N, C-alpha and C positions, 0 to 999 in steps of 0.2 A: 796393437793389432784392432783392425776395424770388426765390428760385428756384423755378419751377413745380414740382410733382409729376411723376416719371416717368411715360411710358406703361407699361401694363402689362395683360397678359391672365389673366383668370382663369375657369376651369373650375368650373361651378357645379352640384352636386348638386341637382336638380328635388324630388328626394323628401325630403332632410334640409335643403336651403339654404346646406350649406357647399361652401367651396371653397379651395382648398389656397394661394392666393394671398391671400387677406383678410388684412389685416394687425391688423384690430381685432375681437373676438368678447367681447360678455358675456351675462350670463344674468340675467333676472328671475325668481325663485323666487315661490310663490304668497305667501309671506309679504311680500313687496315690492308685492302689489296686492291682498291682501286686503280694503282698506279701500274698493275702488272698487264692489264689488258691494253691492246694496242688501239682500239676505237675508243678514244678519250671522250669523245661525244655522247656514245652511248653509255659509256661508264659513269659520266656524269648525270644520266637520267635514273641511275640506280638509288635506290634509297640507301643511304651510306650507315643507318641505324639496322638493315636487316642483315640475318646471319649469313656469313658467306659457309664457316665451317667450323666444326668444335671439334676437339680432342679430349678423349678421357683416356686416362695412364693410371698405372700403380705409381706408389711414389717415385720422383725423381732423385735417383740417386746415383753417385757417381764409385760406388761400390765396385771393386774389381772383380770381372767374372760374373756381375749381376745381369740380368735380362731387364730393359725396360718394356712393357707391352701395352697395349690399349686399343683404342678404336678411334677413328677418324670418320667424322660425319660430314660429308660435302654437299651443299645443298644443290639442285638442278638451276639452269637456266643458261642463256644466251646473252651473251655481251657484244654486239654486233656480230660476227661470225664467228667469235671464240666460245666454246663451252665455258662454264664455270670451273675454277681451278684452284688449287693449293699454291700458295706462294713457292714452294719446292725449296730444297736445299740439297746440299752434299754433306758428310760428316767431316766434323773437323779434325777428326782422326780418320785421315781420307779411306784407309784402307778397310773400315768397317761396313760390312754389308747389312742388309734388312731386307725381312720378309714382308709382304702383305698378302692377306687372305681376305677375299671379298666374301662379307656376310648376305649384302642386298644390294640392289641397284645395279647400274652398268657404267663401266666407264673405261678410261686408260691409264695406264701408268706408263708416263712419257719418262723416257731416261735418256741421258746425254754423257759421253765421255769427254775429256779435256779437249779432242780435236773437234767436237763438234759432230760426231757420228750418234744418230738418233735411234732408239728402238721403242716402239708404242706397243706395249703388251693390252690386250683387252683384259678387262675387269668384268667378272660376272658371278654370281653367286657359285662358291665352290671353287672358283679359279685362284689358284696362290701364285705370286709373283715375286722372285728373287731378284733383288737389286743389289749388284755386285757392288764391294767398296771401289771407291773412287767415281762412280757413276752420280752424278745429279739427277734428281728425281721429282716430280710432280703429280699429282693424282688430278684427273680430269673426268667431270662428271658429264658424260654423254647421253644421260637418261632423262626421265621426266620425274623422278623421285630421288631422295637422298641416297648417294652412295656412301656407303657402310663398308669400311676395310678394317680388319684386326692387323696390327702392326705388331714387330718385335725386332728389336736391334740392341746392342750392346750398352749397358749403361756408361760407361765412358766416351761414347762416340761422338757427343756433342752434335751440335748443327750449324752450319753457315749458310745464312739465307743470301747473304750478300754477292755470292759469286754469281748468281742469276741477275740481279739488277746491274753488276759492271758491266754485264754483255749486252745490256737492254733486251733481256729476256731468252728463251732457251733457242736453240738454232731452227727447231720447229716448232709451229702451233698445230693443236688441233683445233679442226674448225669444222663447220657444218657444210655437208656435202649438198648436192641437188636433190638428192632423194632423202634427205631427214637424217641420213646416217653422219658417218664422221670421215674426214679424210685430214692427212698430214699437208702442210704448206711452209715453204722456208719463211721464216721470219725476215723481212726486209730490212729490219732494224739491229739485226742481230750483229755484235762486235765479235768475232773470234777471242777466245780466252786471252790467249797471249797479247794480243793488241790491247783488250780490255785490263790486264795487269799492268802493262807497261806504262799505260795514260792514267792510271790511279796513282 
């Protein structure tokens, strides 16, 4: 019989997402996500060693019934017309849901189902977004400072990042509008899931 992880408390800095008791921390540099932006010329002009986002979390365990929780810190910026975003994923166990709670900054949780139907939920301090199982999702920073979100999901969920790559991105893109805010537009390179999976 496996032993359940021990209870603990972590104090989270809302501005930086860090917390002294977090066991896991990783950084994604811009060179790791350069390929997810449509404007390759604009992406090529960004320093590959700059931080795109970082993640703090409790111990990554597959213990049945446990939860993984932590913070995602997504840097601001425009790459062409697109805002800085995470690579995005769906869970390997596809019915596993996830919750995000915005601690600071502002942005959008972009979600998409298998048919390409899109939901874009605004993120602002105090907002919580529930991402249902089977929905692909990524965070987008539409503000001018780091977007810090608290997340929580089942420890056995796993993460599949390739599903977005196979379709040349998500069906919709979050882009800057004429007034400096954000809007959704169709991704001209998008390949529907069934076509992408058939060709892979």
